[in-house]
C-alpha positions as CSV (number, residue, x, y, z in Angstrom):
1,G,7.6,-31.8,-43.7
2,V,6.1,-32.6,-40.3
3,G,5.0,-30.4,-37.6
4,C,2.3,-30.3,-34.8
5,F,-0.7,-28.3,-33.5
6,Q,-0.3,-27.0,-30.2
7,S,-2.0,-25.2,-27.4
8,R,-0.4,-23.7,-24.4
9,N,3.3,-25.5,-24.9
10,K,1.1,-28.8,-25.1
11,V,1.1,-30.7,-28.2
12,R,-2.5,-31.8,-29.5
13,S,-1.2,-33.7,-32.7
14,V,1.8,-34.5,-34.9
15,W,1.2,-34.4,-38.6
16,A,2.7,-35.0,-42.0
17,G,2.0,-32.1,-44.4
18,V,0.1,-32.4,-47.6
19,E,1.0,-30.3,-50.6
20,T,-1.6,-27.8,-51.3
21,S,-3.1,-27.9,-54.9
22,L,-6.2,-26.1,-56.3
23,A,-7.9,-29.3,-56.4
24,L,-7.4,-29.9,-52.8
25,L,-8.7,-26.5,-51.9
26,H,-11.8,-26.7,-53.8
27,V,-12.7,-29.9,-51.8
28,Q,-11.9,-28.4,-48.7
29,S,-14.2,-25.1,-49.6
30,K,-17.1,-27.5,-50.7
31,V,-17.0,-29.1,-47.1
32,E,-16.5,-26.1,-45.5
33,Q,-19.7,-24.5,-47.5
34,S,-21.8,-27.6,-46.5
35,L,-21.0,-27.6,-43.0
36,S,-21.5,-23.9,-42.6
37,R,-24.9,-24.4,-44.1
38,I,-25.8,-27.0,-41.7
39,F,-24.2,-25.6,-38.2
40,G,-24.5,-21.9,-39.2
41,N,-20.7,-21.1,-38.6
42,G,-17.1,-21.9,-40.1
43,E,-13.9,-23.1,-39.2
44,R,-12.1,-20.3,-37.7
45,R,-8.6,-21.9,-38.1
46,K,-6.5,-21.7,-41.1
47,F,-6.7,-24.7,-43.1
48,T,-3.4,-26.9,-43.0
49,P,-3.7,-29.8,-45.1
50,H,-2.2,-32.7,-43.5
51,V,-2.2,-36.4,-42.2
52,T,-2.4,-36.5,-38.6
53,L,0.4,-39.0,-37.5
54,A,-0.3,-38.9,-33.5
55,R,-2.5,-37.2,-30.9
56,S,-1.6,-36.4,-27.7
57,R,-2.8,-34.6,-24.3
58,R,0.4,-34.9,-22.3
59,L,3.3,-34.0,-24.8
60,T,5.0,-31.0,-24.6
61,T,6.2,-29.1,-27.4
62,E,9.8,-29.8,-26.1
63,A,9.2,-33.6,-25.8
64,V,8.5,-33.4,-29.5
65,R,10.8,-31.6,-31.0
66,P,13.8,-34.0,-31.6
67,Y,11.3,-36.2,-33.7
68,L,10.3,-32.7,-35.4
69,E,13.6,-31.9,-36.0
70,Q,14.7,-35.3,-37.1
71,H,11.9,-35.6,-39.6
72,G,11.3,-32.2,-40.8
73,G,12.5,-32.7,-44.6
74,F,9.8,-35.7,-44.8
75,H,8.6,-36.0,-48.2
76,A,6.7,-38.6,-50.0
77,E,5.8,-39.1,-53.6
78,P,2.5,-37.8,-55.1
79,F,-0.2,-40.8,-55.4
80,P,-4.0,-40.6,-56.9
81,I,-6.6,-40.4,-54.7
82,E,-9.9,-42.0,-55.9
83,E,-12.3,-41.3,-53.3
84,I,-12.7,-39.0,-50.0
85,I,-14.0,-41.0,-46.9
86,L,-15.6,-38.9,-44.6
87,F,-15.3,-40.1,-40.9
88,Q,-17.0,-38.7,-38.0
89,S,-15.0,-38.7,-34.5
90,R,-16.2,-39.0,-31.4
91,L,-14.2,-38.0,-28.1
92,G,-14.7,-40.9,-25.5
93,N,-12.7,-42.7,-22.5
94,G,-9.6,-44.0,-24.0
95,G,-9.3,-41.4,-26.9
96,S,-11.7,-40.9,-30.2
97,H,-13.8,-43.3,-31.7
98,Y,-14.1,-42.9,-35.6
99,E,-17.0,-43.8,-37.7
100,Q,-17.3,-43.9,-41.4
101,V,-20.1,-42.2,-42.7
102,G,-19.5,-41.6,-46.1
103,V,-17.6,-42.3,-49.2
104,Y,-17.2,-40.0,-52.0
105,P,-15.7,-41.0,-55.4
106,L,-13.4,-38.5,-57.4
107,A,-14.0,-39.8,-60.8
108,Y,-15.8,-36.8,-61.9
109,G,-15.4,-35.5,-65.6
110,S,-15.7,-31.8,-64.9
111,A,-15.6,-29.4,-61.8
112,A,-19.5,-28.7,-62.2
113,E,-20.1,-32.5,-61.7
114,F,-17.9,-32.6,-58.9
115,D,-19.7,-29.6,-57.1
116,E,-23.2,-31.3,-57.9
117,G,-22.0,-34.9,-56.5
118,L,-20.2,-33.9,-53.5
119,F,-21.4,-33.4,-50.0
120,D,-24.9,-32.2,-50.8
121,G,-26.4,-30.3,-47.8
122,A,-29.3,-32.9,-47.1
123,E,-26.6,-35.7,-47.0
124,M,-24.0,-33.8,-44.8
125,A,-27.3,-32.8,-42.4
126,D,-28.2,-36.7,-42.0
127,V,-24.8,-37.3,-41.3
128,Y,-24.6,-34.9,-38.5
129,G,-28.1,-34.9,-37.4
130,H,-29.1,-31.7,-38.0
131,P,-31.8,-30.3,-40.6
132,A,-30.5,-29.0,-43.6
């Protein structure tokens, strides 16, 4: 389905949901652990796997409601994911600017290989300009 993240009746983004799996939760956990080591604090919001379809600062929940109702049953067939591409977003005039900062193949033979190869602290610290 589709939904939105909102704050005080203003829609921040409209998204398509992604089915949760153990593999996805594992990746999310590893990313969260790496970023927590660098920044010293974790994400407080509940993890909601999704693909962002649109961002807004001005739309109200009421304005978006017809779209959400019309597309609430959206479903796509599963497809393989071969890599994760990490982007850094920077807010600026005219919206966000995205820069690719890393590509992480998902061709690992075991969970241990995956853990060793994904998002090591030094690499993540370099991406975000913080000491590991």
